[in-house]
N, C-alpha and C positions, 0 to 999 in steps of 0.2 A: 535402369538406369542406367542411362544411353553412355556409352565408353569414350572415354577422352584421351586427351593424348598425354601421353605417359606423364611430361614437365610440367602438364594443367591439373595434372590427379597430384602428384606429388606436392606442389605449390597447396593445392589443394587442403590435404595431406595435412600435412605441414602446420598451416594454417588456423585449420577447423579444428584439429589437435589442442594446439596451444591454447586456443578460447575457449574450449570444452572445458582444458585442466584449468585456467586461469581461474572457471567462475569456481573452482571448488579447493582451492588450494590452501589450505587448513589443516594443521595439525594439533595432536596435542603438545605441549610444554615438554613434553620429557624426549619425544623424537625429535622436537624444536631443537632442542639443547643438545642430541645426538650428532644433528647435523654442522655442529658449530658456533649453531646461535646460542644467545647468552639463555641461562633459561629466567625466567619472571620470578623474581624473589621481594620485594618491596609489593608495600601496596602502597595502592591504590586511595588519594582521598577523594573520593565522590561528592560532587553534589545531585543534584538531583529537582527536577521542577515538576510538579505535579503529581503528588504523591500518595492521595487518597483509594485510585483506583490499584490499574493497572502498573502506575507507576509503583507503590507497594508491592507486586509481586515482582517487580524489575530489583529492588533492596532489594530483599527477600531473597533473591537468586546471585546476588550481590554483597551477601553476607561477608565473605572473609576477605572484604576490604575493610578501607579506613569509610564509614557515612559523615563528611562533617557538615553537609549542608542539607536544608529540606526548607523548598519554598510550594505554597500552595496558596491560592488567591483567597483559598475557605479550612479557616484553619478547624473547622468543628468536622470537615471530611478528614483533613488530615491527622485528627487524633491519632488514630493506633498506628501511622508513622514516627511521630512525636514522642509516644510512650514507647515506645519499641527501638528509637536509635535517640534516646533523652539528653545526649551530651553531644551533638547535631547542634550548629546553630538554624535559627526560625527565619522563615522571609515570607512576607508578601508577595515583593515586588523581584522577581530575578534581576532586573537591572541595579538594585541598590547592594543585593546578593554579591553580583562583579564588580564594584566598586568597593567595596568594602571587605569582602573576602579574600585573601588571595593565597591560600593554602589549596584552594582546589586546581585538581589534576584532569578530572574528567566529570562530564556529567550527563544524567540520564533526564529524557526529557518526556515527559508520559502523559502532556495536556491536550484539552482541543484542537486539530487540524490545525486551525485559521493561528495557534503560536507556534507551532512546531518550528518554523523559518526564521522568525527573528528572535525564537532562542538559540536556536542552532547557530545563528552568525553573530548573535553576539559573542556566543561562548568560543567560535574556532576562530573569532577575530582576535582573541587574549590566549590564542596556541592552546584550546584545551579541547580535550578527544569530547565527542559524541557519541549517543543513544539515542535513537529518537523513534516515536513511539510510528505503527505505517497506519496509512500511508506516510509518506518523507517528507511530504507537504501540501498545503493545501491548495499551489498555483503554480502552473506552469513555468514561469520565471522565475518563482521562489524556488524550486527542485533547481533549477538553472545556476543561480548563483549559489546555490549551498556546494554544489558539486563543484564549481571556480572555487569556490572560499576553502574547501576543505583539501585542494590539490597548492594551492598556495601557500595556505601553514601548514602542509605538512603533517594531518591533525586524521586520526583514526576515527573512520565513521561505519557505525552499524544503524541498519531500520529492525529497529522489534519486528520481523517477521520470523520466529521460530523455526517455523518447514522449510526455510533455507537452509539451516542447520542442519535439516531430520536429514537422518540414514533415507528414510523410504523415498524422498527428493531426489537423492543420489542414486536407490535403487531404479528411478522408473527412468532418469536419464540416462542410466546404464541399455536397459531395456533397449528405451528408442533409439541411441546411437547402435545398438548392435544390429537394429534393424527388422527387431522380433516382431511390429506391428507394422512393418511397410514402409511407405513416406505418407506422413501425417499430412492432411488437406482439410482436415477441421474440427472443431474445438465446443464441446458445448460444456458451461458451466452454469448451475443452479443454484439456490439458496431459498430456504422459506422466509427468513428476514427478509423486513425487521421488527425485532419484537419490541420497536420503540415506537410511536404513534408519530407518521411521517404523511405530507402531501395536504396541510393546515395552511391557516393565516396565522400571523402573530396577534400573540391577546394583546387585545384592544386597550385594558385594561392595567398600570403596575399593580403588584402583588408589594405584599411588603416583604422587607428587604431583611434577609435570616443576618443575625451582629457578626457571624462570624466572617461571613463572606465580603470581601471585594468586589463590588460587580464593575468598577470600572477598569478595575485590571483583569479579571476575566474577559470584560468585551478588549481589551488589549486593541487591536487595530482596526476591529471588526466596526461599522456602522453602530452609533449607538441609538439604542433601540430601551426600553425599561424592561425591569428584572420581572421574570416569572418563571418559577419554580419545573416548568419544561424546558429548561434550556436548559441547567445543571442539575445535580451532576452529572448525569445521565444523559440525560434528552437535549444535548447537544445537535447529533449527531445529523438531527431532522435535516439541521437548517444549515441554508446553503453558507451564511453568515462565519458560520465556525466549525460545520465539518460539509460530507459529500455526496452526502449518503447510503445507502445502503453496497452499494458497488464500494464506495472507499473505504466501509465498514470493514466487508465480507471480501471484496475483492485479493489485498492482499492475501490472504491463507488463500484463498480457493485458487488464483491460477496461478501461481507459485511455480507449480509442477510443471505448468505448460513453457511459460517463458522460460524454464532453465532447460527442460529437453528439447524442446526445439528454437530454442534460441534465438525469440519472437524479439525485432527491432520495434518503434514505434509504429500504429498504424498506420494506414495511406488512407484510409475512409473509415466514414463511421458513419449508420445508420441507426435510429429508434425509434422506439413507440412506447406510450405507456400510460399508466389508469393521470388523469386531469392533471397538470403541473403549473406550476406556481413560482413566483423569484422569489418567495421565500422558504420553503418548504420543499424537499424533494419527494417526489411521488410515490406511492405505496406502494405502485407493483410497476416492471421495466421490464424490457426487451431490447439490448444493444445488441448490433454487430458489429462487429469490428473485420477490416480484411489488412491482411502485412504481407507485405512482399516476399518472394525467394529468399531466405541465405545462402551462403558456400556453402558445399556438398557434404558430407563427411563422407568418410574411407567406407562406412558399409549401409549409408544411406542416403538420400538427399534429401533436401531442406526447398519443399518448395512451396507455393502461395499459402496462408492460411486463411481459412475463414473460421472468427471465433466465434459466437454466439453467446452471448449473459442472459441471463435469466433470474428475478427474483420476488421478491413479494409472494410468494406461491406458486407463481410459475415455474411447469416445467415444458422442455425437448418432448417431442414425441420419445419414443422407444427404438432406437435404430433396427431396423432389419439383422437377423441375427445376434439380436441380443437375448440369449438366453431368459427365460421366462420367470423361471424360478431365482432367477438373481436380481438384490434391490438394484438402483442404481443411486449409487451412495449412499449416505444414511439419511434420518430423518431433519439433519439441517441443511443439508444438500448434497452437493457432487461435480465431478470433472469425468470429463469422456473425451479421448482422446480418439479417434476416428482415422487407421490408417488403412493404404489398401492392402494389410497380409491380416489384417484385425484391430480390435480393439482395447487401450486400458481405460477401467476404469476404476475410481479410487474417492473415497472420502475427502473433506475439508484438509486441507496438508498433507495434502498425499500416499493417509494412512488407507490401511487395508485396501489397495489396490490387488485387484483382479488382470489378467488378461486371456480376451475373448479371441477365439477364430472358430469360424469355422460352427456358432453357435454354441461353444461347450469352455468354460472354464478350463485354460492349461497350466500346471505349473512350469513357471517359464521363468530360466536363471540368465543372468549374465557376466561375466567379469566384472571381478569390482577391478573402476579402474580411478575409481577418488575416491578420496582421504575423507574418513570420518570423523563428528565430532559426536565424543560421549552425551549422553543426557542432553540434548538437543534442546527438549521443552521443558524438561528441571533443571535449568540454569548452566545448561553447557552453551545455549549458544552468546548468553549475556557475559558469558567469563572467557569465549572463546575471544571477546573484541577485549576483556580484559587483558588477555594475555600476547594480542597482535599491539595492544597499548603499553605494554611497560618492553618490548621488544624494541630494538636501534629501532631508526628509519630504514636503515642500508642496509638491514638482516632480517627488518618487518614480513613477515605474511598476513596478506589483507584476513579479515571476517569473511565470511559467508555472503555478508547482506548487505557489505557495502552500499556508499552513496550511490558509485557509479555502477555495481552490479544492479540497483534498484530501479535505475532509472525508466527502462521501456516502462513498465509495470504500474510507475508511480504517472505516467507520461501519460498511459494507456487507459487507467481510472481516469482521468483530469480530461483526458479528452471525450469519453466516455459523459461524461459528466455536462461540460459542454453541452454535446450533441442532444442530451433530454433533453433540455432548457430550451432550445432551437427547431423541437420534432414537426413543428407545422410547416415549415419548410419544406417540406415532405421531400425530402432526397437526399441520396449520401453526400455526406459533406465529405471533403476531400482535404486532410491534414498536412502542412507541409510543417513539417518538426523544426527544419529551418529556420525559419521565419516567426515558427509560430502563431500561425493564422492559416484560418482554412482558404482554399484556393479557389472556388467555388460559389465564391457568395457576393454579390454584386454589393458596390461601395452603399446603393440608394434602398437594400433590400428591407425587408421589416419581419419579425416573426412574432408570434402572437403568442399570448399566456393566459390565463387564469386567474382576475384581479380581484375575485369574488365571488360567491358561491352563497346562497343562506336557502334551505329550505325550511318551506312553512306548511301552513295546513290553511286551504281555505275555501270556508264551504265543506271541510269534512277531505277535500279533495288534495293528495300533495301538492306541492308546487318547488320547484326549484330556479330561484332567480339569478342567476350567471351574468355575470360583467365580466370583458375580455382588456386587454391591453395591449396595445402595438411597442414591439421596440427597434432601434436599430440594431441589425444585426452584428454590423461592423465594430459596432462602438461598444458594442457587449460583450464580443469575444474579445477585444484589445482589454478593457476593463477588466475582464474574471481573468485573463492571463496574467495580465503584470497587475495588479489592483493597487489602487491608492491608497492609504493605511492612515488611519482619521489622523485627529491634531495631537502634538505628544509623542506620538510613535517615530519613531526614526525609521524613514524609508529602506530599505535595502534595492 
């Protein structure tokens, strides 16, 4: 690291140390009370939107609070929650819930991605604290509006990314910040998912609608398409109108350690390739490379520009030189690798089972504990740290690990990557202007090409593929995707 003037180094030390600690200013309530802050005593009245899947797990972890309202568009899928919290009032439509039930303090949102923002915005505008599953939004503009609204109404926010509260991510940060692997300039992340089917097209015929599913409410602000069981309760992640594919599903849990340890901001450019891509469903496998600008140096390590490459659908990065031959890269589901000038750090999703590698060998390396810990982060600690912050007075509040602002850079990176994957036919790196929420190097008249239809058939015993493509104006597509226009009947945020 180059030597800097003393006054500059001191400013950097103060600035970067403060920034690092701000990422994890979390204490157990007993410790907070010992510092003179009021101890959380009363129970929160919690409502949940989306209670059949991950939402049920969130509610279970919040079992010490009052669960007063349950909202789900599929009352068959929500039955286990309805039975578990039988005294809670039930709703199909969260807008009706907010209009009629006035005793709600905080809201858990575990719906498909496309309804995260409208539900969160409605809650925050009523001054209710919100816990939203990852990724926090379906578009960049929605994410920005959620951030602004949380600040205006001074509510506590938390994204359902438990690794942000995990001890392992804190240890990885401390190791990197102590300079144990040197300056990190390259990051590799990979997953074998999706476990759901991607790369297809909307079913042509509507299926029979289940009796207990309110399909119009499931669609919410998304364009109107006929019901099919491929969409819900699980397959929605594959479809651009409801989710953002594998990167959005797995990215938060794989990339969190890198964003925390390296203090990454939004990317400055992105380049992508994948299996055949269309504008209905995310591709089956993809490779996306992001570039990030340098950040302020820390006292013991510099923060140079970083190149991060994402692989999914079973694609894997090359095994680096000097990586131990008998050491697995991650686990069967995927992994993350930080490559520094003096070593490497490899871990499984959520930062688990990390290893530090130097000169081809795994070393037992530790660093001084400088960050606060949250007990049992993956067994309810993440949710209950949000509860702790909700109960504290605003002037004494310690924000939880994964508030909206702390998850912004990671969320924006995911959303920029999913934009680029659909426009890969432009065949060049796309330079992202985060302030303007657009790509700087796309001309006003440029178009990109995607598959419109792909049919496989046999002709005289020989396999044939009939593929049709369609072109779309690139800048219009970016504008529309960054700031989507909602379907009639849904309030534009």
